[in-house]
C-alpha positions, 0 to 999 in steps of 0.5 A: 645511222649505220647506212650513213657510215657505209655510204660514206665508206663506199663514196670514198672507195670511189673517190680513191679511184678518181684520185689515182685516175683523174684527180691531180693532187700534189704529194702533200695533198694526197687523199687518204680517207674521210672522217666517218664519225666524231665524238668530242674535239678532234683536229689536225695541225691546221683545222678542226675536223667534222664528219665528212671531212677529208683526211690527207697524207702526212696529216697528224690527227689529234683527239682530245680527252673524252674524244675520238674519231673513225676514219674510213680509208679508200681501200675500205680499211677503218682507223678508229682513233681513241681519246688523248691520241696522236696518229699520222698516216705516213704512207698510203698507196692504193691501186683500185684496179688490182687492190695492190698498195701499202699502208704505214701509220704511226701512233705517237701516243694514245690508242688506235684500232685498225680493221684491215681492208682490200690492201691487206686482203690482197697482201696481208703484210702490206699494213704496218703501224709504227709505235715508239717501241717497234712495229705492228705488222697486220695480217688481215685482221682487227687489232688495237694498240695503246701507246703510253710512256715507255710501253705499248700494249697490243690486242688481237681482236679477230677473226679466229682460226675457225670462223664461220664465214671462212675468213682468213684468220687474223694475226699481228706480228709485234716486233723490234730489233730485240725480237718479235711475238706473233699474236694469232689467237683472238683476244691475246695481248702482248706488251713491248717496252723500250730496249727489250723484246716483246713479251709472250702472247697471253690471254687478255684479262678483264682489267686489261680489256676494260682498259682497251674499251675505255680508250674507245668509249667515245667512239664504239661504233662508226656513226655520226655525232649525236649533236648533228641534226637531221637536216645536216645529215641530209645535206651531207648525203646530197653532197656525197651524191653530187660528188659521185655524179661528178665522177661520172657514176649513174644513180643505179651504179651508185645504188648497187655500190651502196647496197653491196657495201651495206651487205658486206658490212652486214656480213661482217657484223653477223660474223662478228656476232657469231664469233662472239656467240661461239666465244661465249659458248666456249667460255661457258663450256670452259667454266662448266668444265672447270667447275666440274673439275673443281667438284671432282677434285673436292670430291676426291679430296673428301674421299681421301680425307675420309680414307685418311680418317678411317686409316687413322681410326684403324691405326688408333684401334689397332694401337689400343688393342695392342696396348690392351693385349699387352696389359692383359699379357702383363696382368696374366704374367703377373697373376701367373707369377703370383699363383706360382709364388703362392703355390711355392709358398704353400708347398714350402708350408706343407713341407714344413708341416710335414717335417714338423709332423715327422719330427713330432712323430719321431719324438713321440715314438722315442718317448714311447720306446723310453717308456717301454724300456723303463716299464720293462726294467721295472718288471725285471727288477720286481721279478728279481726282488720276488726271487730274493730271500725274505731277509733282504726284503726290507733292504730291498723295500728301502731300495725300492722306495728310493728307486720309486722316488727317483723314478717319480722325479724322473717322471716329473722331469719327463712330463715337464720336458714335452710341455716346454717343447709344445710351447716352443712349437706353438710359438713357432707356428704363431711366428709363421702365421704372423709372417704370412699375414705381414706378407699378405698386407705387403701384397695388398699395399703393392696392388693398391699402389699399382692401381693408383 
């Protein structure tokens, strides 16, 4: 199958030389390329297309829903028309001797995938695709465009800047009168709408890539329709060989040309596979790096969280300690105050006791002094009475009796007075004791309230 596609491609490369050299065609019937593969219903304004049919200048190619075709141009470029599409080849100039020329195609709707050939290899700016919103300038590359209502999306497929075969890096200049955007990285995409400059180049998303692939689902690889039988394929080959012989090529030359084209196709496929493998490796490496970064970030976040928790715990511990120390300090102060109050009360009590003792001692000393004085008076009176004459003894005795009575009365009075004073002292002491007890009860109640 693949060999047939390359065979067809090589044949029409030879046919192009003949068209420019020997074949005399009008401008309307200028040969552009050949239909390499078809899926579904594809037609022009006048005919239905089949594999092997020729495509002429200014012919409009219509591909229906679920259909598609691949056209091999004379300069070895390939145009793959996707489903529900309308494509016109407006300009095709090619000199096979020098590979000079120019290609201009227009896409009115649908999708077109372009792989540039010899003209773009010689001059990268010689292939342009016109769309309703602007133009797409190919620079030796592979790209795809989708034209929808009021919008055109363009995808650069490759090759990349550091490809293994040393091929020129691909690029597409998407522009209009409002501005332009250069796509120079594989699988970068841009959108263009009416009345606005093209958007910035962005890396294609999975959903966007599915959309582009869906348009080319009917024709993924250049091959003949699966409905074609082996006999029909053989007949196509025979017809192609006849055309080559008619052009004046020998069998050996035909074989060498076909082999060269097959090798080129193989090299391109190998390069594409290598690029895809490199992209996959790069994507995997990026994914691994992203995962590692995420893990590192998570680890850092966990560490920060642990540090924050530790700091919060330390702060809480410090606050608790400070509160405990404050409570202890307040308790100590309270206990000190209580102790000082107790000491003061004790001192006052001791002072009162000392004053009371002193007072009692003074009173006792006074009583003793009065008693001594009374006894001295008595003794002096007795002595005086003894010295008086006997005549006056009776009178003296009477006076003495009277005095004794008076003294006895005084003694009674004197004895009664201290008893009253003692009772008063006892009463005062009891009052003091009661006050102390009441004060203790009040303190105990206050303590209970504070504890509560």
